[in-house]
C-alpha positions, -999 to +999 in steps of 0.1 A: +843+261+612+828+227+618+804+208+595+787+173+589+804+139+582+785+122+554+789+085+548+774+079+515+772+041+504+766+032+466+763+001+448+801-002+439+816+017+470+815+039+502+825+076+500+829+099+533+832+137+532+828+166+553+802+192+543+808+226+557+780+251+567+784+269+532+776+235+515+811+230+501+822+192+502+857+185+515+881+159+529+866+132+504+877+096+508+864+066+488+868+029+490+856+005+465+834-025+477+821-040+445+791-066+445+796-100+431+772-121+408+778-160+415+750-166+390+729-147+363+703-123+381+720-129+415+737-100+433+754-102+464+779-081+485+802-087+516+782-066+543+812-072+568+835-056+542+812-025+536+810-019+571+850-021+573+853+002+545+827+027+556+844+030+591+879+034+571+867+063+551+846+079+579+878+081+602+899+093+574+876+122+566+875+131+604+912+130+608+916+153+580+888+178+586+872+171+620+857+174+643+822+178+630+787+188+645+771+154+634+770+124+610+744+118+582+739+085+562+731+082+526+728+047+509+716+026+480+681+016+489+666-020+494+698-041+495+691-064+524+714-077+551+705-098+582+729-105+610+730-119+644+724-095+672+745-113+698+778-113+674+771-085+651+780-110+622+758-113+591+744-146+585+752-147+547+760-123+521+738-092+518+715-093+489+716-064+464+688-044+452+693-055+416+689-091+427+662-111+409+665-144+428+627-139+442+610-130+409+590-162+415+579-154+450+568-121+437+545-136+411+532-161+435+522-131+458+504-113+431+478-141+431+472-133+465+466-096+458+499-085+471+521-067+446+558-065+455+588-057+431+618-082+432+641-053+438+623-043+471+639-058+504+605-078+515+611-110+494+648-107+502+645-109+537+621-139+536+647-156+515+677-147+539+657-159+570+648-191+553+686-199+555+684-202+592+663-226+615+632-207+628+645-214+666+673-188+656+651-161+643+645-143+675+684-134+677+683-122+639+682-085+630+672-071+594+684-040+578+688-022+546+723-006+543+713+026+563+703+002+592+736-018+590+757+013+590+736+028+621+744-005+640+783-002+629+787+035+638+769+032+671+785-003+678+752-020+680+733+004+701+708+015+673+686-008+651+669+018+629+657+027+596+645+060+584+611+067+567+627+068+532+645+035+533+613+018+551+590+030+524+610+012+498+613-023+516+579-033+505+566-038+541+552-006+552+516+004+553+499+026+525+503+057+548+538+046+559+526+048+596+532+010+604+546-022+590+522-040+567+512-071+589+493-088+558+525-086+541+547-097+569+522-127+574+523-136+538+560-138+538+563-155+573+584-124+587+584-121+624+580-083+634+607-088+659+635-089+633+626-055+618+643-020+629+623+010+644+614+036+619+628+068+629+628+106+613+652+112+583+664+143+604+669+141+643+694+132+666+695+093+669+724+084+689+761+087+695+782+072+666+808+059+692+828+041+665+843+074+655+865+098+672+846+122+696+813+102+692+796+128+670+758+123+671+741+103+643+715+128+631+705+122+595+696+093+573+681+089+538+680+066+508+702+078+480+675+091+457+658+111+484+691+125+495+698+136+462+664+153+462+671+174+493+707+179+482+694+196+451+670+216+473+638+204+459+619+208+493+591+225+478+561+210+458+567+214+421+606+208+421+621+177+405+655+162+401+669+134+381+699+116+388+717+103+357+741+077+369+742+040+359+704+044+358+683+073+360+660+082+387+636+113+388+623+123+423+596+151+428+583+166+460+546+168+461+521+185+485+503+154+496+506+116+495+498+103+459+463+087+456+479+053+444+496+024+461+517+008+438+522+028+403+501+058+390+488+064+355+519+078+346+539+047+357+556+063+390+558+052+424+549+071+457+578+077+481+586+092+514+607+121+504+619+125+541+603+122+575+605+147+603+586+149+635+571+115+628+553+132+596+563+121+562+568+145+533+558+128+501+571+125+465+569+106+433+597+087+417+603+076+380+631+055+368+651+045+336+668+012+338+699+024+318+714+057+316+751+057+319+752+022+313+746+032+275+780+054+275+795+026+292+783+002+262+801+026+238+832+027+256+837-008+269+819-031+245+820-011+212+852+007+217+836+038+199+850+062+227+879+059+248+865+074+279+829+084+291+841+121+289+850+117+253+812+110+240+806+147+247+837+157+223+827+132+196+789+141+197+799+175+194+815+169+160+779+167+143+749+191+144+724+163+146+721+126+142+709+126+107+677+111+117+693+082+138+675+072+168+686+052+197+664+038+224+684+030+255+665-001+264+695-022+272+677-037+305+641-031+293+622+001+297+610+015+331+586+045+335+564+049+320+564+019+298+572-009+322+584-032+293+611-057+308+611-075+274+621-043+256+656-039+242+680-014+229+672-002+195+691+017+168+671+028+139+678+049+108+713+039+101+726+049+066+759+044+050+764+080+059+759+074+095+794+080+114+810+078+150+796+112+158+762+107+148+761+072+167+773+087+199+750+117+196+720+093+190+728+075+223+731+105+244+699+122+229+681+088+234+690+091+271+677+125+271+644+115+257+638+088+283+646+115+309+619+136+293+596+104+295+603+106+333+595+143+335+562+138+317+552+105+337+559+125+369+537+156+360+510+132+352+513+115+385+522+146+407+494+166+391+519+196+385+540+210+359+578+214+365+592+247+353+627+235+353+647+203+361+678+199+383+701+172+375+732+155+391+753+121+384+781+114+361+761+123+330+756+158+341+791+168+333+783+160+297+775+193+278+761+177+246+738+155+268+724+184+292+716+203+260+697+176+246+678+171+278+669+208+279+658+205+242+639+173+245+621+185+277+618+221+266+627+234+300+659+248+317+683+223+331+700+232+362+733+213+369+740+205+403+771+221+420+784+185+430+781+154+408+770+135+436+741+154+456+734+126+476+761+139+502+747+172+502+713+160+511+724+137+540+743+167+552+714+190+552+692+163+570+716+158+597+726+196+599+691+206+603+688+182+635+717+200+651+711+235+639+737+241+612+709+249+589+676+260+606+652+242+584+640+236+546+642+273+538+677+273+546+682+243+522+662+259+497+683+292+498+718+271+496+709+259+461+733+274+436+735+256+403+769+251+386+751+263+351+717+265+336+711+251+301+683+268+284+664+248+256+673+255+220+660+237+192+627+215+195+634+180+197+609+156+176+591+138+205+566+121+179+595+104+161+610+093+195+577+076+205+578+058+172+612+045+180+602+033+214+573+013+199+599-003+178+620-015+208+590-029+229+579-066+233+610-081+220+612-108+244+573-113+249+575-134+280+597-106+298+571-083+286+544-099+301+558-095+337+543-067+356+555-058+392 
């Protein structure tokens, strides 16, 4: 029984695994590759170390469980790397997706009618190109992490990105059919440094850096890979990944009719691309999800481990009308208030450790429900259920709170990181391990389904959110 080798690059490390035709995940290897923050708001990473780690874990998984039918890539999106084509060496540290060094550039571009977020690749690429003399630019290549991995795995033969990753660079046209030449001109980016845009599923070339040179046949950004991995391959299906932050992605029937953000505060995305045709989706985000549990553990010392938050919260039936708004980094969809801050309300002398921990978990659940309501507005559909993955999906108290707040069943993914499954499905469809999206849909078997119980007080939640807003008015005034 062969399968698909997946290389899955997150913000803090690289995972490789083999996914079998029955969708089981085996032979997992992981290597930590942490970003650095040389100054506040700057996030960098060592692209060469990332490539070395990716090769090491991929080779280890192959040695344990190979050979394989194909290779798939899933990756953190929008992180930006520029390297010299002649040597294959990066010209500078990679700039992470969280990096905010180009906020000023984004604000200047708004005056010209070009809306870019500082998290997108576009302004990061312009910054990196500016580190080298213009006469060197013809020798330079730009890529997001998927591009860099494809280059590494094929030993420099492929300079490509897929539709999902290209769509979040800030450099694509509205219909994702071409690069946006107006934006390229405004940022003085030559088209020659850009990769070719290819399908998310399809044989691209041989991964000659690996034993047996299996074909590289699938690529997708992490959230779109998670969408496919949770079999949300039909309009009206949505998933939320509750990791450090929280990301909702939903498949839609046709391209949303908004360019930047819809009325509900969501973004249009390419869910995946096949045969040159994109399948569209919408995306909503919360800036801090698991970060709030880490705050309880690492900063307050209220819990000894993230897993303990479930047991502690379960000691009380409710919060005693204590409310927590998880806005440690501001509020994303649908509010988009970067000046909002975490807010704890209703604390009394009777508020104890269980009530505090439960309030934090329920606050994240209410923010997840905010994302659901926003996506339903912008997608024009109602989601009958939710599918979730990420570290918080293991927390029973949280999952029940999400079902209660959203008023719908919550289906928990069979693996914590569904990105790996999604990349495997995309690569596997290209080489016949799965025949198409119908096979992917049939492969969905949730670990458990949690039904809603008590009705949550959404009106009280919205009142709490209003108290958290505009704490730093200058930041609240920013709009990307």
